[in-house]
N, C-alpha and C positions, 0 to 999 in steps of 0.2 A: 697197160692191160693187154693181154695177148689171148687170142683164141686159136684153137686148132680146128680148121674148117674141113668138113666133108666137101670134096670138089663139086658136088651137085648143089651145095647150099650157097646161094648167091645173094642173100638178103643182108642188110645192115643188122648189127647187134647193138641194142641199147644196154649200157652198163651203168650200174648203180652200186656205190659202196655203202655197206650197212654196218651198224654198230661202231661208228667212229666215236672217239672220246669226246667229252664235252669241250666245246670251243674249237673243234676241228671240223672243217667242212670240205666237201668235194662236190663239184658239179657232176650231174649226170653226163655221160659221154656216149658217143656213137662210134662204133667201129664201122667204117664204110663197107659197102658190099664187096668191093674189090681189095680190101685190106685185111690184115690179121691182127692189127694192134692199134692202140690209141694211148696217148699219155693223159693221165689224170693228175692235175696239180692239187695237192692238199693245201689248205690255208688254215693257219692257226690264228685265232683271235688274240688280241693283245693281252687278255686276261686268262688265256689257256694255261692250265696247270701242267707241270711236268708229270708225265704218266707213260706207262707202257701198257698197251692194250693188245691182247693176242687173240681176239675173237672177231677181227674184221673180216667181212665177207664181200666178195664181188659177185653181184648177181647180173646175169645176162638174160635178155629177153629178145626174141626175134620171131618173125613170122615169114612163112614162105607159102604163098597161095593161101589156102584156108587153114593150114597147119600152124599152130603156135608152139614155140619152144621156150623153155626157161631152164637155167642151170645156175648153180652156185659154185664158187671156188671152195677150196679148202680154206681153213682159217689162216690169216696172215697177221703179222705183228706190226703195229705202228707205235713208234716211240716219240714222245714230245719232250724235248730238252730245252733248258734255258740257254 
């Protein structure tokens, strides 16, 4: 996951993946204050069915001082194959 930072924004960003297919999980992740990206590993349960989902969203939340920020990505596709 990658963010484009305003140089004045120096807080970490909490990232959550939404709308994952049944049987697919991803941990919440944090992009550190001095970084622009983080890897998020998706895990498929043993009984996850093959599927292609094109409505996955990455949501980022952060705060700087008393200001709170939230943003969502465009939709991305996740495919589960055997």
